[in-house]
N, C-alpha and C positions, 0 to 999 in steps of 0.2 A: 680239339676236344676229344675226338676219338683216339688219337695217338696217345694222349695223356692217360686216358682210360686203360688203354692196352698196356702201357708201361706200368701202371699201378697194379694191373692184374698179374703181370709177369713177376713183378717184385713180390707180391703176395704169394705166388706159387713157389718161387725160390725160397722164400722164408719158410713156407710150409714143408717143402722137401727137407731143408736143413734140420727142422724140428723132428721130422720123421727119422732121419738118419741118427740124430742124437739119441732119440728114444731106442732105436735098434741097438746102438752101441751100449746104452746103459743097461739093456736087458741081457747082456751076455752073462752067462753063468761061469762059475769057476771050472766046471768040467770042460766047457768049451775052450777056456783058456789052456787048461792042461793038455786036452787033445791037440790044440794048436801048437803048443810047445813040442809035444812029442813028434808031431807031424813035421815041424820045422827042423827038428833034430835029425829025424830020419832023412828028410830031404837034403839037409846039409851034408849028411854022410854019403848019401847015394850020388849027389851031383858032382861032376868032375871039377867044375870051376864056378866062380861067381857069375860070370857072363851067361852061363847056361841057365841058371836059375832065373836070372832077370829076363832072359828070352822066353823061358817057360811061362813067366807071369803074363805074358802078352799073347798067349795062344788061345785064350778063351776060357770059358767057365769049365769046360771038360778037362783041360790040362792044368788049370790053376787050382790049388787046394787051399789057398790062404783065405781065411774068413774076411779079413779087411778088404782084400781085393774083390771078394764076392759082394760085400756091401758097397764097395766103391763102383763096381759094375752095375749093381741095381740103381744106385743113385745116378749114374751116367745114363742109364736107360730112361729113368724117369725124367731127367733133364731133356734127353732127346725127345721123349713124348711131349713134354711141355713145349720145347722149341718147335716141334712139328705143329702143335695146336696154335702156338703163337704165329707161326708162318701162315697157317691156314686162316687165322684171324686177320693177319696183315694182308693176305691175298684177298680175303673177302672185303676188307676195307678198301683195298686198291680197286677191286672190281666195282664196289659200290661208288667209289670216288669217280672211276671212269664213266660209270653209267650216268651219275649226276653231272659230270663235266660234259658228257655228250648232250644230256638234256638241256643243260644251261647253254651250251653252244648252239643247240637247235633253236632254243627260245630266243637267244640273242640274234640268231640269223633271222628268225620270224619277225623280231621286233625291228631289225634293220630293214627288212623288206616292207614291213608296215610303214616304217618312217620314210622309206623312199617313195612308197605309194602316196602317203599323205603329202610329202614334199612335191611330188609331180602333180597331185591334185590341186595343192595349194598354188602352184605356179600356173596351172591351167585356169584356175578360178580367178587368179590375179590378172591374167591376160584378158579373160572374158570381162572382168569388172572394168579394166582399163578401156576396153573397146566400147562397152556400154556407157561408161562415163564420157568418153570422147563423143559418142553418138548423142548423148543427152546435152553435152556442152554445145555441140554444133546446132542441135534443134533449138535449144534455148537462145543462142545467138540469132538464129533465123527468126524466131518468134519476137525477140527484142527488136530486131531490125524492122520487122513488119509492123510492130506496134508503134515504133518511132515514125515510120512512114505514115501510118494511119493518123497518128496524133498531129504531125505536121500538116497533113491534108486537112484534118478538121480545123486546125488553127487558121490555115489559109482561108478555108471556107467561112469560118467565123469572122475573120478580119474583113473579108470581102462583104459579108452581110452587114457587118457593123458599119463599114464605110458607105455602103449603099444607104443604110438607115440614116447615117450622119448627113450624107448628101441630101436625102429627102428632107431631113430636119432643117438643114441650111436653106433649102429651097423654100420650105414653109416659112421660115423666119424672115427670109428676104421678101417673100410675098406679104407677110404681115407688116414688115417695115414699110413697104411701099403703100399698103392700104392705110397704115396709120399716117404716113406722110401725106397721102392724098386727103385723108380725113382732116388732119391737122391744118393743111393748107386751105382746105374749104372752110373749116371753122374759123381760121384766122381772118379769112376775107370777110366772112359774115360778121364776125365780131368787129372788125375794122369799120365795116359799113354802119353797124349799130352805133359804134362810138362816134363816127362822123355825124350821124343823124342826131344823136344826143347832144354832141358838141354844138351843133347848129341850133338846136332847141334851147340849150343853155345860154347860148349867145343872144338868142332872141328874147329869152326871159330876162337875162341880165339887162338887156337894152331897155325892155319895158319897165324893169325895176328902177333903173336909173332915171327914166323919164318920170315915173311916178314919184320917186324921191325929190326930183327937181320941183315938180309941181307942188308937193307937200311943203317943201322948204319956202316956196313962194307964198303959199297959203298961209303958213305960220308966220312969215314976216308981215304980211298984210292984214290978215284977219285976227290974229291972236298975238298982238305984240307983247302984252303983259303976262302972258301964261308961259309956263315952261313946257317944253315938248312932251313931258310925261303927264301934264295935268289933264284930267278928263274933261270932255265937252259934253254939255247937256243938250238934248234935242228931243222935244216931245215928252219931257219929264223923265227921260231915261239917261243913265250915265253910259257913255261910250268910251272904251279904252282903245287907243290907237298907238301902236308901236311903230316907230319910224325906222326904216332901213331893213325891215324884216318882210320877206315875201314867201308865202307857203309854196308857191310854185318852184321857187328857187331851192327851197329845202328839199322838196321831193325830187327835183332833178339832181341835186347833189348826191342824195342817197342812192338813186338809181345809177349815177355814174360810178360811185364807189363799188357797188355790187358788180358792175360789168368789169371793172378793173381787176377785182378779186377773182 
């Protein structure tokens, strides 16, 4: 951008100088043209040869009397001044560029150093983090191992306690079984004795009933030949009902035997 601006300024200055020269040429009067012609004529008469006049044109303003050469010399001087100014501007731009370049180089070097410091710090932090992580992992493994050991120990203790409790329960169950067996054995003997006694009583009662039944049958055949067994007999003016083959003692004994069996 700076270079483009400088080129644009140089172009504007050259165009301005060209306009100034054209203005100067347009302002020449007729007298100046006449004097120039007379001077050129006298110079042509006085000069020995054409090469001498051409050499005299380049001796400077004091030796050259041609107006066009004077204007050209002025234009050259202005161009030289403009060129010097442009050179100064270019030098200033170069100096500014060098200063900025040095500043950028210094800033780049500073950034490079900062980046190196950050990289070194990051490397150190990474190493520290890895060491801390390794220490934490080792500590975690130790804690996990200790927890597993404690857990297994608690499980073993729990199993042993439960086994002891189960053993105590089994002992209690065996003791209860033995007690129940003893009780059942004793009860069975008592019941068997009761059943035997009841059987004896039943046998005696059945025997008595059979004897009574036999006597009744005999009486019915001898004393009441015309009556049915179910007919009532009168004694002292009262009716007496007699059921043959039924004994209240037998009924009671049968009911008692049923209860004992149940």
